[in-house]
C-alpha positions in Angstrom: -55.5 64.7 36.3 -56.1 63.5 32.8 -54.3 66.6 31.5 -51.3 65.7 33.6 -51.2 62.2 32.2 -51.4 63.5 28.6 -48.6 65.9 29.3 -46.4 63.1 30.8 -47.0 60.7 27.8 -46.2 63.5 25.5 -43.0 64.1 27.3 -42.1 60.4 27.1 -42.8 60.4 23.3 -40.7 63.5 22.8 -37.8 62.0 24.8 -37.9 58.8 22.7 -38.0 60.8 19.5 -35.0 62.8 20.7 -33.1 59.7 21.5 -33.9 58.2 18.1 -32.8 61.4 16.4 -29.5 61.2 18.3 -28.8 57.6 17.3 -29.7 58.5 13.7 -27.3 61.4 13.6 -24.4 59.2 14.8 -24.8 56.4 12.3 -23.7 58.3 9.1 -20.4 59.3 10.8 -19.4 55.7 11.5 -20.4 54.5 8.0 -18.4 57.3 6.5 -15.3 56.4 8.5 -15.5 52.7 7.3 -15.9 53.7 3.7 -12.8 56.0 4.0 -10.7 53.2 5.4 -11.8 50.8 2.6 -11.0 53.4 0.0 -7.5 53.9 1.6 -6.9 50.2 1.5 -8.0 50.0 -2.1 -5.7 52.9 -3.1 -2.8 51.4 -1.2 -3.3 48.0 -2.8 -3.6 49.6 -6.2 -0.4 51.6 -5.7 1.4 48.5 -4.4 0.3 46.4 -7.5 1.4 49.2 -9.8 4.8 49.4 -8.1 5.3 45.7 -8.5 4.4 45.9 -12.2 7.1 48.6 -12.6 9.9 46.3 -11.3 11.8 45.0 -14.4 12.3 41.2 -14.8 15.9 40.1 -14.2 17.7 39.5 -17.5 18.9 35.9 -18.0 22.6 35.2 -17.7 24.3 35.2 -21.1 25.5 31.9 -22.4 29.3 31.6 -21.8 31.3 31.9 -25.0 32.9 28.7 -26.4 36.7 28.4 -25.7 39.1 26.1 -27.6 42.7 25.3 -26.6 45.0 23.4 -28.9 48.3 22.1 -27.6 50.1 22.7 -30.9 49.4 23.5 -34.5 52.7 22.1 -35.7 52.9 18.5 -34.4 56.0 16.5 -35.3 55.9 13.2 -37.1 55.4 10.5 -34.4 53.9 12.9 -31.8 50.4 14.0 -31.0 48.3 17.1 -30.3 45.5 17.7 -27.7 42.3 19.7 -28.1 40.3 21.1 -25.1 36.8 22.5 -25.5 35.1 24.6 -22.9 31.4 25.7 -22.8 30.6 23.4 -25.7 28.6 20.2 -25.4 30.7 17.7 -27.4 29.1 14.6 -26.0 29.0 12.0 -28.8 30.7 14.3 -31.3 33.0 12.5 -33.7 35.0 13.9 -36.7 37.6 12.9 -39.2 41.1 14.3 -38.3 43.4 15.8 -40.9 45.1 12.4 -41.5 41.7 10.7 -42.2 41.2 8.9 -38.9 38.0 8.9 -37.0 38.2 10.9 -33.7 35.9 11.8 -30.9 35.7 13.9 -27.7 35.7 12.6 -24.1 34.7 14.5 -20.9 37.6 15.3 -18.6 38.2 18.0 -16.0 35.0 19.9 -16.7 35.6 20.1 -20.4 35.9 17.9 -23.5 39.1 16.7 -24.9 40.3 15.0 -28.1 43.8 13.6 -28.8 45.1 13.5 -32.3 48.2 11.4 -32.9 50.5 11.9 -35.9 52.0 8.7 -37.3 55.7 8.6 -38.1 54.9 8.0 -41.8 52.7 11.0 -42.1 53.7 13.3 -45.0 55.1 16.6 -43.6 53.2 19.7 -44.7 50.0 21.7 -44.2 46.6 20.1 -43.4 43.2 21.4 -42.4 41.7 20.4 -39.1 37.9 21.0 -38.9 35.0 19.8 -36.8 31.7 21.0 -35.5 29.9 20.5 -32.1 26.3 21.9 -32.1 26.6 25.5 -33.2 30.3 25.6 -32.6 32.5 25.2 -35.7 36.3 25.1 -35.9 38.7 25.1 -38.8 42.4 25.7 -38.6 45.6 24.9 -40.6 47.9 22.3 -39.0 51.5 21.8 -40.1 53.0 18.4 -39.7 56.7 19.0 -38.9 59.2 16.8 -40.5 61.5 14.7 -38.3 64.7 12.9 -39.4 64.5 9.2 -39.0 67.2 6.6 -39.2 67.6 3.9 -41.8 68.6 0.4 -41.0 69.4 -2.9 -42.7 68.7 -6.0 -40.5 70.0 -9.4 -41.2 67.7 -12.2 -40.0 68.2 -15.9 -40.3 66.1 -17.6 -43.0 64.5 -19.9 -40.4 63.4 -17.0 -38.3 62.0 -15.1 -41.3 60.1 -18.2 -42.4 58.5 -18.7 -39.0 57.7 -15.0 -38.4 57.7 -12.3 -41.1 57.1 -14.6 -44.0 54.6 -16.8 -42.2 50.9 -16.1 -43.1 49.8 -18.0 -40.0 52.1 -15.9 -37.7 50.9 -12.6 -39.2 47.2 -13.7 -39.1 47.5 -14.7 -35.5 49.1 -11.4 -34.5 46.4 -9.2 -36.2 43.6 -11.5 -35.1 44.6 -11.3 -31.4 45.9 -7.7 -31.2 44.3 -5.9 -34.1 41.4 -4.6 -32.0 43.5 -3.6 -29.0 44.6 -0.3 -30.5 41.0 0.9 -30.6 40.5 0.3 -26.8 39.5 3.5 -25.1 39.0 3.7 -21.3 37.4 7.1 -20.6 39.5 7.8 -17.5 43.2 8.2 -17.0 44.5 5.0 -15.3 48.1 6.2 -15.2 49.7 7.7 -12.0 52.0 10.6 -12.7 55.0 10.4 -15.0 55.7 7.3 -17.1 58.9 5.4 -16.1 61.4 3.5 -18.1 60.4 -0.2 -18.5 64.1 -1.2 -17.7 66.2 -0.4 -14.6 69.3 -2.0 -16.1 71.7 -0.4 -18.7 70.6 -0.9 -22.3 71.5 0.1 -25.8 69.0 1.4 -28.3 69.6 -0.7 -31.3 66.6 0.5 -33.3 64.9 3.8 -32.6 61.3 4.8 -33.1 60.4 5.6 -36.7 63.5 3.9 -38.3 62.9 2.8 -41.9 64.1 -0.8 -41.7 65.0 -3.2 -44.5 65.2 -6.9 -43.7 67.6 -9.3 -45.4 64.8 -10.8 -47.4 63.9 -7.4 -48.9 60.9 -6.6 -46.8 60.6 -3.1 -45.3 58.8 -1.5 -42.4 58.6 1.6 -40.4 59.7 0.6 -36.9 56.9 1.6 -34.6 58.8 1.2 -31.3 62.2 1.5 -29.6 64.4 -1.6 -29.3 66.3 -1.7 -26.0 69.1 -4.3 -26.1 70.2 -5.7 -22.7 71.0 -9.0 -21.0 68.5 -11.8 -21.3 66.4 -12.2 -18.1 66.6 -8.5 -17.2 63.3 -7.5 -15.4 60.7 -5.5 -17.4 58.5 -3.2 -15.4 55.1 -1.6 -16.1 55.8 2.0 -17.2 52.7 3.1 -15.4 49.6 1.7 -13.8 46.8 0.2 -15.9 44.9 -2.8 -17.0 46.7 -5.7 -18.8 44.8 -6.1 -22.1 47.0 -8.9 -23.5 49.6 -11.3 -22.1 50.4 -14.2 -24.4 53.0 -15.8 -26.6 52.6 -14.9 -30.3 54.6 -16.4 -33.1 55.5 -13.1 -34.6 56.3 -11.0 -31.5 57.1 -13.7 -29.0 56.0 -13.2 -25.4 53.8 -10.1 -25.6 52.2 -7.8 -23.0 49.9 -4.9 -23.8 48.8 -2.5 -21.0 45.9 0.0 -21.1 46.8 3.2 -19.2 43.5 5.0 -20.0 42.3 7.7 -22.4 43.6 5.7 -25.4 47.2 5.4 -24.2 48.6 1.8 -24.4 52.1 0.4 -23.9 53.4 -2.6 -25.9 56.2 -5.1 -24.9 57.5 -7.8 -27.3 60.1 -10.6 -27.5 60.3 -11.2 -23.7 61.7 -14.4 -22.3 58.8 -14.8 -19.8 55.6 -13.1 -18.8 54.7 -12.3 -15.1 51.2 -11.0 -15.5 47.9 -12.1 -17.0 45.1 -10.5 -19.1 42.6 -8.6 -17.0 45.1 -7.9 -14.2 45.6 -4.4 -12.9 49.2 -3.5 -12.5 50.8 -0.6 -10.6 53.6 1.5 -12.0 56.9 -0.3 -11.5 55.3 -3.8 -11.2 57.2 -6.7 -12.8 55.5 -7.8 -16.0 58.2 -10.1 -17.5 61.9 -10.6 -18.5 63.9 -9.5 -21.5 64.3 -12.2 -24.1 64.6 -13.0 -27.8 61.4 -14.7 -28.8 59.5 -14.2 -32.1 61.0 -12.0 -34.8 64.2 -11.2 -32.9 68.0 -11.4 -33.5 69.1 -11.0 -29.9 68.0 -10.2 -26.3 66.1 -6.9 -26.3 62.8 -5.3 -25.3 60.7 -4.0 -28.1 58.9 -1.1 -26.3 56.0 0.8 -28.0 53.3 3.2 -27.1 50.0 3.9 -29.0 48.0 7.0 -28.5 44.5 7.0 -30.0 45.4 3.8 -32.0 48.6 5.2 -33.6 52.2 4.3 -32.5 54.0 7.4 -31.3 57.5 7.9 -29.9 57.5 5.9 -26.6 60.7 7.6 -25.3 59.0 11.0 -25.5 56.6 9.8 -22.8 59.3 8.6 -20.4 59.7 11.0 -17.5 56.4 12.8 -18.3 52.8 12.1 -19.0 50.2 13.3 -21.6 49.9 17.0 -20.8 46.2 17.4 -20.4 46.9 20.6 -18.4 48.7 22.3 -21.3 45.8 24.9 -21.6 46.6 26.4 -18.2 49.8 27.9 -19.5 47.8 29.7 -22.2 45.6 31.5 -19.8 
């Protein structure tokens, strides 16, 4: 009986040992599979990282080349030229133009512009226009084209001369009140399309722009406007929309109205019988601003009509029926 018990215990012990052996033999297989998967993940990750490192960085976009457009390199006496700069930061850039005047650039239509007027008295011939904006430098020869101007002798009564041209008080008043107006610059165009004639009535040009005039007392001047003679009381209209900068009586120029049309373009009206607007008022193109008269330094009913561009008087009649051509560059493309 004892022998049978011993044999039975031995059988149990052997069965347990066999089961343990079986478990022990399975374990390495599972461990090996896990290790292989980790290795595969590690290799895959390494290959992915290596592939990412091989992808080249995108090259930065090249800076666009500066572009300059110039409306003309041969402006006529009494006209102006326009510069357009693209892909150049000209903010705050100022320079001296070829006639010695300080100029600057203003932002407009996604670029920078500068307007250079040429006075009627400018000597014809070649000049050098140069300026720099950051790394951009420009230098070019400009030829001021000669224009034929008229000559005129004007007889004025002694009393009128004494009260106007020969009066220190009259001249001081004029320059004190209007001297700073020519430098006014509104950085947006206030005009609306083409400029119109300030008169609807028939008129005669008695003195054209740029005329070299000699007065009966021997004084001379370069006439900076166009004199339009017509009946007294004829309505005078704003040639385009803008802000009225000045609307007062002056001893030298009589009833005077100056309108700012933006971007340095101003219109000037002298010798009117009456004024229909006031300083600070915004006027639309064609709005009544006064009546033709003969006040101030005048010998008869007429409108003295002038236009300044960038502080210089230019031919006003060249602007009638058109506007400053800021789109000139499109024709060059």
